[in-house]
Structure formats: structure tokens, C-alpha cells
N, C-alpha and C positions, 0 to 999 in steps of 0.2 A: 411655358413648355421651355425647356432648355432646346436652342437652336443650333447647328453645327458652328456657327459663326463665333458660338461662346464656347465651345467643345475647342474648336481652333485656338483659340484666343489662350484659354487655360494651357494647352500645350505648349504656344510658343510660349507662355509665360514660364511655366515646370518643364525645364529640360533635365530633369534627374531621374528618371524613370521611378518618380515616387508615388503610386497608384493616390495612397492616402492623402498626401498634402495637394496632388491635380485637383483629386474630390472634394476635401475639404475649401480650394479656391473658386471651383466648379459652382458648388451650394451658395458660397457668397455673389457673385457674379447673378446669379439665378433667382435671388433673396428679393421677394416680392414686398418693400415696402409696406405699399398700401396696405397691406393687409394686416398691418400692427397697429394700423391707426384705428381708433374706433371702434374695438373687440372687448375693450375695458367695459365692466358693467360697475355703477354708481355704487353698489353695495359692495363692491372691492375696495375700491377709493377709500373707503369708510371702515376697513379691515389695520387699521393702524393706533396703537396707544397713545398718547397725550407725554411727549418726552420732557427731560430735564434739561434748564435753560440755566444758564448760568449769570449770577447777579442782575445787572439792569438789561438784560438782553430780553428784547421782546419782539412781538410780530403784530400784533392786535393793535395796531395805530389806526385812530380814525381820520377821516378826512378833514377834521380841524388840527388835530396836532399834527399832521404832515403840510396844512397852512403855514401853522406858527414854525416849524423846521424851516423851511422853504424861507420865509420871512426874516429869522433871524440870519440864516448864511447868505441873502440875498441871492435865492434862488427862485423869485417870481416877479420877475420885472415886467414881462409878458409869459402868455399861456403855452407859448414852446417850451418857450425853458422851464416852468413850473409842469408842463406834461413830463419834461423829461426828466427830471426827479421824482417824479413819481413812476415811473417806466422801473428806475433802478429800488424803488423801494419796493416795488411788487414782485420784482424778482428775490429782494434780501426776505420779502414774509411772506410770499407764497400766495395763492388763489385755491378759492374755494369752487367747487360745481353750482351753477346755479340752474340749468336746467336741460333736459333732454337731449337738448342739440348740441350744449356744450359737451356733451361724452364723445361726440363725433371727432374731435381734436385730442382726447386724450390717448397717449403712448401707451400700449399693453407693454408690462412687462413680463419678460421671461429668461429662462437661464441662471434665477436666483430664486434663494430662498422665498417663502413666502412671509411677507411682512418683513421685507426686509428694505426691497429700492421700494422708493415714492413713484408712485404716477407720477405723469409731469407732461407739461404740453412745449411743444417744440414747433416756432414755427420762427414767422417771418412779421412783424410792424414792418413795414416801410420796406427801407432795404439792410435793415437791423436785425441783425440773429437774436432770436426771445426763446430763454428756456426758463422752464418754471415750474418748481412742485407743486403737485395736488396738496392740500391739506384739508384733510379729514370735517366734513362740517358739526362732526360733532363735538370737535375741540371747543372748550370755553376759556382755557385762561390764556398764556400769554405766548402761548405756541400756534392760538389761533389768528385768523388772520380776515380782516374787511372786505378785500378786495373778490369779486365774483368774477366770475367768466359765464355770462349769460351768452348762447350761440357761439358766434365769435368775436364777441365785445369784451372788453375787461373796463369791469366798474367800482369805483370805491363808492358805496352812496350814489349821489347824481352825478359824479364825474366820471366823462366818458376817459379812460388813460387811454386805451389805443383799439384798434384790432386787425384781428391776424387777418395777414393775406396771403401766409401760405402755410401748410403744415409742412414739416420735416418729414420724407418717409423713410430717409436714409437710417442708417445705422451708426454711431459718435465710435461705437466699439470695433465695428466692420470698415468704418474708413478708411480705405490707405493713400487716397491722395481728393484733394479738393480744391477747386481755382477759384479764387476771390478778388474783389479791389482792397489796398488800403484809403485811408483817409485823403489821401494823394490823388487816389484813382491810378495807383499805380498797380499793374496784375501780379498776382503772387499765388504762385503754385505752392502747395504744402503737402507735403509726403508723409505719411506713419506707418511703414513698412513693418513696424515692430506691433502685432495686435496682443504679444505675450509679456509681462512685466513679472520681472521677483524682486523690481524695489517695494512691491506695496504699500505705498503711501497711503496712510489712510484717508487722507483728501481726495483722492482721486478718482473720478470718474470711472478709469480703468480700473479699478480695483478688482481684488479675485476675492474677497470674503464674502463668503456665504453665493459664493456662484459656483450655479450643481456643473456637475461631469460635463454636462452634453454641450453645456456654452465653450466651457476651456476645451474641451475639442476640435470645437468649430474653428478658434482660431489661427493665425499663418504668421511668421515671421517669413519675411522675403530678405534673400540676399541684396546686395548692390546689383548685380544683375539682373534676378527677377524683377527687380521695381524699376528699374530703368524700361525693360520689354515691358513693364504692366504698364508707363508712360507709354511707348511709343506705340500699342495698340488701342490706350482708352484716348487717348488725343492727339489720331494722326494728321489733323490739319489745325493742329497747335502751332500759329508764327510765336517762336521762344525769341523773336528781335523784341517784339511786345513786352516780353517777361522779364521782370524788374526783381525777383526776387525767388529763390528756392526754399524753403523753408524745412529742414528735417527737425519735425514735434513729433515724438515718437517715444515707446517706451527705453530705458537705457540699454547704454551699451554694458557688458560684463567689467570689461575692461576698457582703458587707453584705447590700445595699440588694435583691438577690435575697431574701436570706432574708427582709429586713424586709416584702416586699412579698406573700410567699409567707403568712408569717405574720399579715398582716393580713387577707387572705384567707381562711385556713384559722378563724380567731378570728369571722370575721363570717358564713363557711359553718358552723361547727360551732353560733349561736346558730340558727340556722334551721332546721335539719333538727331541734336538740333542742327548738326553739319555745321558747328561750329558758331551756329547764331546767337547760343547764350552760353559764353563764356567771360566771367568775369575778370579773369586773368587780361583781358584780351578788351574787352567794351567796358570802358565807363561808366557809370550807374548799375551796372550789375550786380548781386550778390547772390551768396551762398548766406545764410546762416543755420545755425545749431543749439537746439536748447541741451546741455549738460553741466556736470558739473567736472565731469572729467578733465577737461582741458581749462587747468590751475596754475599752470605755470606760464612764465614768457615763450620758453623754447618752444613748448606743447604749443601754442598759440601762434606763433613763425611754421609751424609744420602744418596747423589747418589752413594759413593763410595761405599754403602755394596748393590748397585744392580750394581756391574759389570763395573764401569763408572772408565777408569783407565786413560781416556785422557781427559782436561777441555780444550771445546770449548767457544771464548765469540765471539759471531758476532758483533765486534768493528763498521765494516764497513764506518763510518764517523768520522769524529774525530771532525768538527766545531759543537761547540753547536747547532747555530742557523739554520746548515744546518741537523742537526738530528734532530732538532723539526720540520722544514718544511717535512723534506722526510719521516720522521719516526713513526711520530705520528697517533694515530687516534680517532676517535669521540668515541670510545666502548671501551677505554680502558683510566678512568678517573680516579681509584684509589692506583696507585702510582707503578704499573706494566708498565705503557705505554713507549715503547720502546725509545720512542722519546724523551721524560721528564728524563729519564737519562742523566745524564752533564756527559764530559767524566772523569772527577774526579775523581767520582765513577766509573766508570766502570774500570779506570786504581787502582782503589783499590782493588775493585774484582779481578783483576790480580792479583796483589800484593799476597792478602789472598790464593789467589787459589794455589800458587807457596811452601804453608807451607804445602798443603794436594797433590797436587798433582807431585811434584818435578819439575821437566823437563818439564812434560806430561803436559804444560799448551800451549792450540793454539789460539791466539789473529786471528780475521782474518780480512780485510779490501779491500776496491774496490777501485781501485787507479784510478783518474778523476774525483769524483765529487768534493771533497776538493781541493781548491786552492793549489798550490805546496808550497807556505808556510808552510801552515797549513798538509798538508801532512809527508812533514819532520822532521818538531816540533811533530809532534804526533809518526811516527815512532823513533826518535831518544829519545823520552820520555817510549816507551817500555823496548827499548835496556838499557835503566837505571834503570828501575827497573826489570831486570832482565830477559827480553822474550830470551830465545832461539829458541824457532818457532814463525813464521807468514806464516800464508797461506795468499795469496792475490789475485784477481781476477780484472783484467782490465773492467772498466765499460763496459758493451756493450748496444745498445739502441736496444729496442724493442719496442718502442711503440711513436708517431710521439709526444708526448708531453716530451717523454722525453730528448730532445737533446738539452733545455736550461741547463740539470743539467751538461754538460762536462763543466768543469773550471780548464782541464788541458791540455796543447798540449799532443802530441806523445812525442816529447823529453823530457819533465819534468818528462810524465810517465817511459819512457827509463830509467831516469837519476834513477828515484826513485827505480825500478826493482834493478837498477844495486848497491844501497845503500840496499837493502832489501840481496840483495845475498851475498853481503859482512860479514853481521852482522848477517844472521839466516837462519835456516832450512827452507825448507819450505815442510813442510810436506803431502800436498795433493796436488797430481799429479796422475790423471787417463789416464790407458791404457785399450783399448779396443783391444781385440784378440779372431779370431775369436773362441779356444773353448772353451770363456766360457761362462754357462749355461745361454741360452735363445739368444744367438747372432743373432740368424739366423729368433727371432721372431721382432728382435728390427731395423735389419739392412739389409739392401738388396744389395749385391754386386753387383760393377759397372762392 
């Protein structure tokens, strides 16, 4: 039931008398994520055709094959190291449903055309957020998997990979803000004020391909003033002096000027609600960072530095220019700021320039698996050559049925690439989810 407190929150956040926007946010605040867990049927998870896969890409690894890969790359010195490697493998390969109890942890698909978005498991393994697609059991080719979810436990043959400790009851699409810890146990506040994005990167979870109008109409973009007021009512007890990082991870801005204006208002608003406790221009060790391709020149970097940005993130994502255009271009951006039209050489130039402003606080982000192996290795080697000391990377995870053909790297190639990265770069983005974090029990249900 919607309480008056919830209505009062929405009325405080949305002050423009736009009833439709207030209603959208009210429904999001009132959404009970628990009812979207465990309501799918096994038959629904089976309603997908086996996809096409490029070259050596396959997901049907046996335990013996994984042990061989681990031995080749020195990932089997102890059981914890081997298990960590296998956890990466299951997120690459997907998992089958092994019994009726396992269906209790499957997230229900809604808002997309039938047969488009794969069912998935989302939750926690220890303090690590874990997301994996559900693979139909009737698949028998290279796209099949030998990982099985039995109850809350993930197995491959007789090896226990891990056990779900909690399921994620929230929604990544609706998630406007959340607090985590990084690997240094620093508190990080991430905000996602834009739920709608016209960039339409094909690899993105927030892509609108096959999205039904009912889901599109339930999304909202918040102004800087609105997201500040949301933080004020969502985290009234937050000690901002203990906050290290504020991350603006959101759908893209239309223009650089829009971004700069938004960032200025956000910076000033956070200073006010924190009573000056969070201000990177005053307190050493605090920082704002924003993931965008629009801040590309030294002049623009110095502008955002005034608003507390202390770490520069560039969403490189893909190295190959042909694939950048294929997967990151949008019909809505043809005026020179289309993400996919920016060549990788221009990206390298922006990263090099960023070092002049931010020093070592430059963080390129890449997705492993979409480029082929040679392009990936060459791109990473060039990042090292131009002086990058940080590199955040994610393994590409398929959410939608039309994304399988985007894989161009095998599991072995991805592991070899990760080892190269670990030997040459700091990887600063690692989330830890613990029960004492604000809003934990609103977003997770313990098993």
C-alpha cells in the first residue's frame, strides 16, 4: 500500500506540478520487487531458440576443461583462486535450472517482447553482486552450459561453485541511487538519474530494443535538483563526511552544455544537503566522477574539475572502429557527438589529454568479449603506452537474445586478457555489498 510518507516524498522531489511524472515516480517507489522473483515458470525459461555464435565462442565447458584452463593460466594454486575463476566462467557461460526450488530465484521478465530478454538470476555470492542468464535446458550445442542451479547452489558436475546468499529484488532499470563499498572499503554513492537513453548501445542492459510502451512510459529522467532532493529523502541519516566517491553513472546527456549545467547544479546541491561535508574542492580524498564521452578536451576537463570531478572516466567499451559504429551509434545523434562515431584514435587522444588535468586519476572502461582477441590486446597495450595506470573492465554479459552474436572472444581469450590487465593496471571499480549498507534490505532478500 502507498503511504502518505511515500506520497510526501514524491511531492517533495517533483515540484513542477506535472502529475504524470509524479505518478511515475510514485509507482517506482511503491514497486514491490519481491513479487518479481520466483513467479516465472520453467516452461517460460525454455522458450528460446539456440543462438548463432562466432568462431571459437562456446559456453559448454566441462569441469575438466575449466581445470585445464585454470592450470594453463596459474589460477589453481588454491581452491579459493580456482573458485573465483569458475565464478567468472559461470557468468560467461550461463546457468541451467536444475530443480523446482531454483525457480524461486529467477527474476520475472516484464516490459519486453516475448522471447527477447533472457531470464536471469541476480543476487549475492558473499559480498559480490552476481548476475547470470538462465540457459534453456533443451539447448545442446555450443550455447548450452554445464553449470546448474540446484536450489540456491550453483554446481558444475560435482564441484560446488557457490551459493546464493540473497536475491536482488530491485530493478536495474529503475535504480536511481545505491550505496556500495569498493575494494578499499571506501563508501561510494552511485546515482542514475536518467532512466531513458537515446544512445541505444546494443550491448546495454538499458537498451530499448523490443521494450514495450508500458515499460518505456514507466521510466523517468530527473533533473539535478530532483536527484538532490531524492538523495535528501532517501538517505536522511547519511554521513556525507564518510562518503569518498559520488558517481554519476547514467544514460547519456544530449550535449556537453547540458552535462556541464547538470553537474554544476548537482555539485552545489550536494554541498547544501551535506552541509559542506561532501565537497571535493575542500576535502582531500573525496571525488565526483562521471562516465561520459562528451568531456573530450582539456578545456572541458578543467570545467568539470571546478565542480568536484577528481577522476576522469571514459567509456571506451569497444576498440574496433567498425564495431563501435555498429553497436554504439544512434539515429538521434548526428551532430558530431554520436558515441559510436568517435574513432578509437580520438578516444586515445582524450585519455592522453586527461592525464594533464587529472594526473593518474584517469579511468578508461572496456568491455571484454565484444572485440576480437587481437584488437583487445592491441587496444589494452596502447592504453599502457599512453600512460594509463587504471583500467576498469567488465566481461560482456548477454541479456537479450540478439546479443549472442556480439561475442567475439572465447573464455580462454578473456582470461588471458584479464591476466594482462592485472599485471599492468589497477582496476578501481569493485563493488562490495554488505548488510549494513543503507537500503540493503530494500534491494535484497536474504535466502
